[in-house]
N, C-alpha and C positions, 0 to 999 in steps of 0.2 A: 504494500500500500504506500501511497505517496501523497504529497500535498495536492496534486492535481485531482485526486479522488475526494472531492469536497463533500461527499455524503457519507464518508467512512472515517471512523476514529482509527488511526493507524495502530497504536499500541497502548495498552493499559498495563501498568505494573505497580507493585508495592515496593517502597524503599527497603533497603536491607534491614533497617532498624524497625520497620513496620509502622512508622509514624505518618507516612504520606503516600498518597496515590499519585503516580506519575503518568501523565498522558503525553505521549510523544508524537510529534509531527516530524515526518521525514521529508525534507525539502531538497529536491535534486534539480530544480529548474534553474536555468540561467537567468540572470537579472537583465532587464531590458529598459530601454529609454522611455518607452510609453507606459511603464509601470503596470503592465498587464500582470506580471508576476505578483506584484503587491496585491492586486485585486483577488487573485487566486488564494494567496496566503490569508487575506482578510476573510474570505469565505470559509476557509478551513478553520481559522481561529474562532469565527462565529459559531461554527458547528460544535467545536469543543466547549465553548462557554454554554451553549444551549444544552449540550449533553449533561453538563453538571447542573445547571439551573433547573432543568426539567426533572431532575432526579433519575433520569434514565441510567446514569452511571451507577446509582445505588440499586436500581432494579436488576441490572445485569451483573453487577459486582457487589453483592451485599457486604463483602469484607471491606469495602471502601468507606462505609459509614463511619463517621466520627474522625476521619483522617483528613489532614490538610491536603489540598489538591494543588499540584504543580503541573503547568504545561511546559514541556521541554521541547524546544524547537531545535532540530538538528539540520543545519544547512550545509550544502556541498560547496557552494561558491561564495566568495566574499561579496557582501551586499554593496550596492551602489550607495552614493551619498544620500539620495532620496530615500532609499530603503532604510538606511540607518536612522534617518530622522523620523 
């Protein structure tokens, strides 16, 4: 799964110490001048936020209840200046 699959949560895991749920986005896309990549990433981030806010995370992963949630973004390429801002 990747950032371009904007209807899918890529990875869900629990930290080694068990205190947090880590939702990981894998972003392999190249950065572009028109910022289309940023729009794709925004859609993916919105999906992740909705996944948590709607409690779907806790329905699918009951062990996540009561844990801090972290969204971990893993990118392949260095972001452009616009992307960093």
